[in-house]
C-alpha positions as CSV (number, residue, x, y, z in Angstrom):
1,M,225.5,37.0,200.5
2,I,227.4,34.0,201.8
3,S,230.5,33.5,199.6
4,Q,231.2,30.2,197.8
5,T,234.6,30.1,199.5
6,D,233.0,30.0,202.9
7,R,230.5,27.4,201.8
8,D,233.4,25.2,200.6
9,I,235.2,25.7,203.9
10,C,232.1,24.5,205.8
11,M,232.0,21.4,203.7
12,S,235.8,20.7,203.8
13,P,236.6,17.0,203.8
14,W,238.5,15.5,206.7
15,E,242.2,16.3,206.8
16,G,243.8,14.8,209.7
17,P,245.7,11.8,211.1
18,G,244.5,8.3,211.3
19,D,243.4,5.6,208.9
20,S,240.1,7.0,207.7
21,P,239.9,6.5,203.9
22,G,236.8,8.0,202.4
23,A,235.4,9.1,205.8
24,V,232.6,11.6,205.1
25,A,232.2,12.6,208.8
26,P,235.4,13.5,210.7
27,P,236.6,10.7,213.0
28,I,236.0,11.2,216.7
29,F,239.3,10.7,218.5
30,Q,237.8,9.7,221.8
31,T,241.0,9.3,223.7
32,S,242.6,11.2,226.6
33,L,246.2,10.7,225.5
34,F,248.5,9.8,222.7
35,A,251.4,7.4,223.4
36,K,254.8,8.0,221.7
37,P,257.3,5.5,220.4
38,T,260.3,6.8,222.4
39,F,260.8,9.0,225.4
40,A,262.8,11.5,223.3
41,E,259.9,11.9,220.9
42,Y,257.5,12.3,223.8
43,A,259.7,15.0,225.3
44,R,260.0,16.8,222.0
45,Q,256.3,16.8,221.3
46,Q,255.4,17.9,224.8
47,A,257.7,20.9,224.5
48,A,255.5,22.2,221.7
49,E,252.1,20.8,222.8
50,H,250.1,23.4,221.0
51,H,251.3,21.8,217.7
52,N,251.3,18.1,218.8
53,F,248.8,15.5,220.0
54,V,250.0,14.5,223.4
55,Y,247.1,14.9,225.8
56,S,243.6,15.8,224.9
57,R,243.5,18.5,227.5
58,G,245.8,20.3,225.1
59,T,245.2,19.1,221.5
60,N,243.0,16.5,219.9
61,P,242.7,15.7,216.1
62,T,238.9,16.1,216.0
63,V,239.1,19.4,217.8
64,A,242.1,20.5,215.8
65,F,240.2,20.0,212.5
66,L,237.3,22.2,213.8
67,E,239.8,24.8,214.8
68,Q,241.4,24.8,211.4
69,L,238.0,25.4,209.7
70,L,237.0,28.2,212.1
71,A,240.4,29.9,211.5
72,R,239.9,29.7,207.7
73,L,236.3,31.0,208.0
74,E,237.4,34.0,210.1
75,R,240.5,34.6,207.9
76,G,242.7,34.2,211.0
77,E,245.9,32.3,211.3
78,A,244.8,29.9,214.1
79,A,242.0,29.1,216.5
80,K,241.4,27.4,219.8
81,C,238.2,25.8,220.9
82,F,236.8,25.7,224.5
83,A,234.2,23.9,226.5
84,S,231.9,27.0,226.4
85,G,231.6,30.5,225.1
86,M,232.4,31.8,228.6
87,G,235.5,29.5,228.6
88,A,236.7,31.3,225.5
89,I,235.9,34.7,227.0
90,S,237.6,33.8,230.3
91,A,240.7,32.6,228.5
92,V,241.0,35.9,226.6
93,L,240.4,38.2,229.6
94,G,242.2,36.0,232.2
95,G,245.0,34.8,229.9
96,L,245.9,38.0,228.1
97,L,245.4,40.7,230.7
98,R,247.7,41.6,233.7
99,S,247.3,43.4,236.9
100,G,247.1,47.1,236.3
101,D,245.6,46.8,232.8
102,H,242.4,48.6,231.7
103,V,239.7,47.2,229.4
104,L,237.3,49.4,227.4
105,F,234.0,47.6,226.6
106,V,232.0,49.2,223.8
107,N,228.3,48.6,222.9
108,T,225.9,46.4,224.9
109,I,227.9,43.5,226.2
110,Y,226.9,40.0,227.2
111,G,226.1,40.1,231.0
112,P,228.4,37.3,232.2
113,T,231.3,39.0,230.4
114,L,230.8,42.1,232.5
115,Q,230.4,39.9,235.6
116,L,233.8,38.4,234.8
117,A,235.3,41.8,234.3
118,E,233.9,42.9,237.7
119,H,235.5,39.7,239.2
120,L,238.9,40.6,237.7
121,R,238.9,43.9,239.6
122,R,240.0,41.7,242.5
123,F,243.2,41.0,240.6
124,G,243.9,44.6,239.6
125,V,242.2,44.7,236.2
126,E,240.0,47.8,235.6
127,Y,237.3,48.3,233.1
128,T,235.0,51.0,231.6
129,L,231.8,50.4,229.7
130,L,230.6,52.5,226.8
131,P,227.1,51.1,226.2
132,E,226.5,53.0,223.0
133,P,227.7,51.7,219.6
134,T,230.3,54.3,219.1
135,A,233.7,54.0,217.3
136,D,234.8,57.3,218.8
137,I,236.8,55.8,221.7
138,E,239.8,58.2,221.7
139,D,238.7,60.1,224.8
140,H,238.0,56.9,226.8
141,L,241.4,55.3,226.3
142,R,243.9,55.4,229.2
143,E,247.6,55.0,229.4
144,N,247.0,51.5,230.8
145,T,244.3,50.5,228.4
146,A,245.4,47.1,227.1
147,M,242.2,45.9,225.4
148,V,239.1,47.2,223.6
149,Y,236.4,44.6,223.7
150,V,233.3,45.0,221.6
151,E,230.1,43.2,220.4
152,S,228.7,44.2,217.1
153,P,225.8,43.7,216.7
154,G,225.5,44.0,220.5
155,T,223.7,42.0,223.0
156,M,219.9,42.5,223.3
157,M,219.9,45.9,221.4
158,M,221.7,44.4,218.3
159,K,223.3,47.8,217.6
160,V,226.1,47.9,215.0
161,L,229.4,49.9,215.4
162,D,232.0,50.8,212.8
163,L,234.6,48.1,213.4
164,R,237.1,49.5,210.9
165,V,237.3,52.9,212.6
166,L,237.4,51.5,216.1
167,A,240.1,49.0,215.3
168,A,242.3,51.6,213.5
169,T,242.0,53.9,216.6
170,A,243.0,51.2,219.0
171,R,245.9,50.1,216.8
172,R,247.3,53.6,216.7
173,H,247.6,53.4,220.4
174,G,249.0,49.8,220.4
175,I,245.9,48.4,222.0
176,R,244.6,44.9,221.2
177,T,241.0,44.7,220.0
178,V,238.6,41.8,220.7
179,I,235.1,41.1,219.4
180,D,232.4,38.7,220.3
181,N,231.2,37.8,216.8
182,T,228.5,35.2,217.7
183,W,225.5,37.1,216.4
184,A,226.9,37.3,212.8
185,T,228.9,34.1,212.7
186,P,232.0,33.9,210.5
187,L,229.8,33.8,207.4
188,L,228.2,37.2,207.8
189,Q,231.0,39.3,209.3
190,K,234.8,39.2,209.1
191,P,236.2,41.3,211.9
192,I,239.8,40.3,211.2
193,E,239.6,41.7,207.7
194,L,238.3,45.0,209.3
195,G,241.4,45.2,211.5
196,V,240.2,43.5,214.7
197,D,242.8,41.3,216.4
198,V,240.8,38.6,218.2
199,V,237.5,37.0,217.5
200,I,235.4,35.1,220.0
201,H,232.4,32.8,219.3
202,S,229.9,30.9,221.3
203,L,229.7,27.7,219.3
204,T,226.6,26.9,221.3
205,K,224.6,29.3,219.1
206,Y,224.4,29.3,215.3
207,I,227.6,27.4,214.5
208,G,226.5,24.4,216.6
209,G,222.9,25.1,215.5
210,H,221.1,22.2,217.0
211,S,220.8,23.1,220.8
212,D,222.7,20.0,221.7
213,V,226.3,21.2,222.3
214,I,228.1,23.9,224.3
215,G,231.3,25.3,223.1
216,G,233.4,28.4,222.4
217,A,236.3,29.5,220.1
218,V,238.9,32.2,219.8
219,I,240.5,33.1,216.5
220,G,243.5,35.3,215.9
221,S,247.2,35.3,214.9
222,A,249.2,32.2,215.4
223,D,251.4,33.9,218.0
224,L,248.3,35.1,220.0
225,I,246.7,31.7,219.9
226,E,249.9,30.0,221.1
227,E,250.1,32.5,224.0
228,L,246.4,31.8,224.8
229,F,247.0,28.1,224.7
230,Y,249.5,28.1,227.5
231,R,248.1,31.0,229.6
232,G,244.3,30.7,229.2
233,Y,243.6,27.2,227.9
234,L,245.9,24.6,229.6
235,L,245.8,26.4,232.9
236,F,242.1,27.2,233.0
237,G,241.0,23.8,231.8
238,S,238.0,24.8,229.7
239,V,238.6,21.9,227.3
240,M,236.4,21.0,224.4
241,S,236.1,17.2,224.0
242,A,236.3,15.3,220.7
243,M,232.6,14.4,220.9
244,E,231.6,18.0,221.4
245,A,233.8,19.0,218.4
246,S,232.1,16.4,216.2
247,F,228.7,18.0,217.1
248,V,230.0,21.4,216.2
249,L,231.5,20.1,212.9
250,R,228.1,18.6,212.0
251,G,226.5,22.0,212.6
252,L,229.2,23.7,210.5
253,R,228.2,21.6,207.5
254,T,224.7,23.1,207.3
255,L,225.6,26.6,208.6
256,P,225.3,28.4,205.3
257,V,221.8,27.1,204.4
258,R,220.6,27.6,208.0
259,M,221.8,31.2,208.2
260,E,220.0,32.0,204.9
261,Q,216.8,30.6,206.3
262,H,217.2,32.4,209.6
263,E,217.7,35.6,207.7
264,A,214.6,35.1,205.5
265,N,212.4,34.2,208.4
266,A,213.7,37.1,210.6
267,I,213.1,39.7,207.8
268,A,209.6,38.5,207.3
269,V,208.9,38.7,211.1
270,I,210.4,42.2,211.4
271,D,208.3,43.4,208.4
272,H,205.3,42.1,210.2
273,L,206.2,43.6,213.5
274,R,206.5,47.0,211.9
275,G,202.8,46.9,211.2
276,R,201.7,46.0,214.7
277,E,200.5,49.0,216.7
278,E,201.6,47.3,219.9
279,V,205.3,47.4,218.9
280,T,207.1,50.7,219.5
281,A,210.6,49.7,218.5
282,I,212.5,46.9,216.8
283,H,216.2,46.2,217.3
284,H,218.0,44.4,214.5
285,P,220.4,45.8,211.8
286,Y,217.7,45.2,209.1
287,A,215.3,47.4,211.1
288,D,217.9,50.0,212.2
289,H,219.8,50.7,209.0
290,P,218.9,51.2,205.3
291,A,220.0,48.4,203.1
292,D,222.6,50.6,201.5
293,S,224.1,51.8,204.8
294,P,227.9,51.4,204.8
295,L,227.7,49.8,208.3
296,V,225.6,47.1,206.6
297,T,227.2,46.8,203.2
298,E,230.8,47.0,204.3
299,Q,230.6,44.9,207.4
300,L,227.7,42.4,207.2
301,A,227.1,39.9,204.4
302,G,223.6,39.2,205.7
303,Y,221.5,39.0,208.9
304,S,221.0,36.4,211.6
305,G,217.7,35.7,213.2
306,L,218.2,37.3,216.7
307,L,216.2,40.4,217.3
308,S,214.4,42.3,220.1
309,F,211.4,44.6,220.2
310,E,209.5,46.8,222.6
311,L,205.9,46.7,223.5
312,A,203.7,49.7,224.2
313,E,202.9,50.0,227.9
314,P,205.8,47.6,228.8
315,T,204.8,46.5,232.3
316,Y,206.0,43.2,233.7
317,D,202.5,41.6,233.5
318,R,202.0,42.7,229.9
319,I,205.4,41.4,228.8
320,A,205.0,38.1,230.8
321,G,201.5,37.7,229.3
322,F,202.7,38.1,225.8
323,V,205.6,35.6,226.3
324,D,203.3,33.1,228.0
325,A,200.8,33.3,225.2
326,L,203.4,32.2,222.6
327,E,203.3,28.5,221.7
328,L,205.8,28.0,218.8
329,F,208.3,30.4,220.4
330,R,209.4,28.4,223.5
331,I,210.6,30.2,226.6
332,G,214.3,29.7,227.4
333,P,217.8,31.1,227.4
334,S,220.4,31.0,224.6
335,W,219.6,31.3,220.9
336,G,220.8,30.3,217.4
337,G,219.4,26.8,217.3
338,Y,216.9,25.4,214.9
339,E,214.0,26.2,217.2
340,S,212.4,29.6,217.9
341,L,212.9,30.9,221.4
342,V,211.7,33.9,223.4
343,T,212.9,35.6,226.5
344,S,213.0,39.0,228.2
345,P,215.3,40.5,230.8
346,I,212.4,42.1,232.6
347,R,211.6,40.9,236.2
348,P,208.8,41.8,238.6
349,T,211.1,44.4,240.2
350,S,212.6,45.8,237.0
351,T,212.1,49.4,235.8
352,P,210.1,49.1,232.6
353,E,212.7,50.8,230.4
354,P,215.0,49.3,227.7
355,P,216.8,47.1,227.9
356,A,214.8,45.6,230.7
357,S,211.5,45.8,228.9
358,L,212.8,44.2,225.7
359,I,211.3,41.0,224.3
360,R,214.0,39.0,222.5
361,L,213.2,36.5,219.7
362,S,215.5,33.9,218.3
363,V,213.7,33.3,215.0
364,G,214.2,29.6,214.1
365,L,213.7,27.5,211.1
366,E,210.0,26.5,211.4
367,G,208.9,29.0,208.7
368,A,207.9,32.7,208.8
369,Q,204.2,32.1,208.4
370,R,204.0,29.9,211.5
371,Q,206.1,32.3,213.5
372,I,204.0,35.3,212.5
373,E,200.8,33.4,213.4
374,D,202.2,32.6,216.8
375,L,203.2,36.2,217.4
376,D,199.7,37.5,216.4
377,H,198.2,35.0,218.8
378,A,200.3,36.5,221.6
379,F,199.4,40.1,220.6
380,A,195.7,39.1,220.7
381,A,196.2,37.7,224.2
382,I,197.3,41.1,225.7
383,R,194.6,43.3,224.2
């Protein structure tokens, strides 16, 4: 159940500088810089650029308004937006870690995140991956572990882990915790309230919601976001523009109603897939946990529309044939937009085992009946 507080935040009226009386949509400050009346004032504001509008590579009023709303939704003190989800992830890993640090990744993790971690080995940063959704991390921590990085629900398999237990364990050891919360959005999961330190989002997905903008965000304490601003934002240059921020803000206005429809459609699709003899497993919290499971009731306020499933006899040709037979579900990367999408990590040379043999569905807004009819058409094509 999405709270009324969060609905109100998504619909917040413009609060920012500029002469915009009665503006329903936030103004787009399409400017690269902000001139100051005196050199002394310019020097003063530049010394605290994370709080002042000086140069849009640092701060911009339109972007700052989006950051304010995202921080409030996640119950964090501050947020910083980036040009992509990977820009946000790169800022966190590259800006907060040092040579000699160790990162523990838990659950299935977005592939490019692990590719970045492998790249950081060149600079003396080590990592370990625990691919299962376990909160029992004590034996995997090292003296130099500086960060525990998780996804929950996790990439492709959508497995849920106990964030409260994991965060408490890391905190006892003085280790920072980070979560990619893109699957759930801030409306369906509040990791900071569960003890997690840093939340990352790909704004490209549900928050943007219209498949027309790319962006990322990091939310946390004010001190951490200030540190990230100077170490991982200004220096790395993954800057969100005012125009991109306006697209994300537009998506944020309809996020509650869209997530409710994504959930309803996904539940109907999952219930239908359960009855198909061709399907051997479904991966989604609704399919994996009883409705009264503490991992659901204490962490998730609802479900998003991203799921995966496994076919019987999962050869490459069989999976490719099913995907190609779909018409409503279009083939492509990403997820979280209004449209239904399908993909699979399997390739002609892949071993036909999970996760390679999964078919991932991003259940869009077209309506469950049309989505189910399209899936049944594809099942018929591979008989």
